N, C-alpha and C positions, 0 to 999 in steps of 0.2 A: 587503612582504607585509601585507595587511590583517589585523586581528585576527579571531579566530574568534568568530562569533556563532551562536546557535541559530536555525536556519531550519526551516520546515516544508516537507515534501515530501509531496504527495498522490498517491494512486493508487487505482484501482478496477478490478475485474474482475467477471465473473459466472460462475456455474456452471449446468449443466443439471440436475443432480440433487444433492440434499442427502445426500452420502455423505462419510465421512471422506477417502477417497482423492481425490475431486474437490476438496474444500475445500483439502486440503494441496497438491495439484498446482497448482491455480490460484493460491494464495497464494504458493507458491515462484516460479512464473513471474513474477508481478507484482513481487515483491521483487527478483528478479534483473534484470528490465528497469529498475526504478528505479535500482538500484545501477550498472548499466552506463551508462544514459543520463546520469547525473550524476557518474560516476566516484567513487562513494562508497566509502570504506573502512568496512566494518561497525563497526570500532572507534570511529568518530566518531559513530555513531548513539547519542544519549543515551537515547531511548525511542521506543516505537511504540504507537500506539493503533489497534487493529483493530476495525471494526464490521461487522456483518452485518445484512441485512434479517431480520425475524423468522421468515422461512421457512427459515433456515439454523440448524440446532440440533445437527447430529450430530458436530461437532468444533470445537475452538477454532482459528481461523486463526493465532494466535500460535504454535501448536505447529510450524507450518512454519518460522518464524524460528528456533526452537530447533533444529530439525533441520538448518538451514543453519549452525549454530554460534553463534548469537546468545545465548550462555549468560549473559553479563554485562550484557545490555541489559534495561532495564525494559520489560515488555510488558503490555498491558491489552487485554481484549476486551469488547465490549458490543454492544447492538443499536441499529440506527437507529430513528428514529421511524417509526411506521406511518402513511404518507401514502397516501391512496387512489390517486393517480396515480404513485406512486413505482415505481422500477425493482425488479423481483423478483429474488431469488436473487443479490444483489449483496454483494461483499466490498469494503470500503474500508479504506485505511490512511492514517495520518498519521504520518510519521517526523519526529522532532525531531533534526536533524542539525547538529553543530558544524562550521562551515565558514567560510572566508573569502570564499566566493562571494556575490555580490549576489543578493537575492531574485529579481530579474527574470531571472537566468541559470539558475534552477532549472527542470528539466524535470519536469513532473507527468505521470504515465503512466496513461492510461485505455485499457483493452483489452476485447475481446469486446463483450458487450452494454452495457458502461459507456462506450463511446467518445463517446456523445452527452451525457454528464453535464456535461463542461466542455471542449467543443471549442476554446474560447479559450485553454486552458492547455496543450494537448498537441499534439505533432506527432511521430508515430512514423516518419516517412519517413526520418529520419537514423539510426535505430538499426540 
């Protein structure tokens, strides 16, 4: 078995309205899809960085991870850069995962309005 290394797992989703309920539901859905697609044990997640576009301010997306039981995982939230042509109402996550998997075998998950951000890195057809 290969030694465990820290690998990055990316994902993004969008919401329709900036409400705590939508932010938490969308973030939970995204995290669950990432865990499922990569067969990640949440105990192997070292940390997670969540970002939102500046038009999302009503709740921290990291709260969704806490509600899923990630109480011992280091979590951080921040805002994305304001880019004129950037996607609106977008929640992004970068998980730092301790795994023996190769980087090329990691599935990055982009859903809803975020599907076109990195079509080269994701394929939801097998989930």
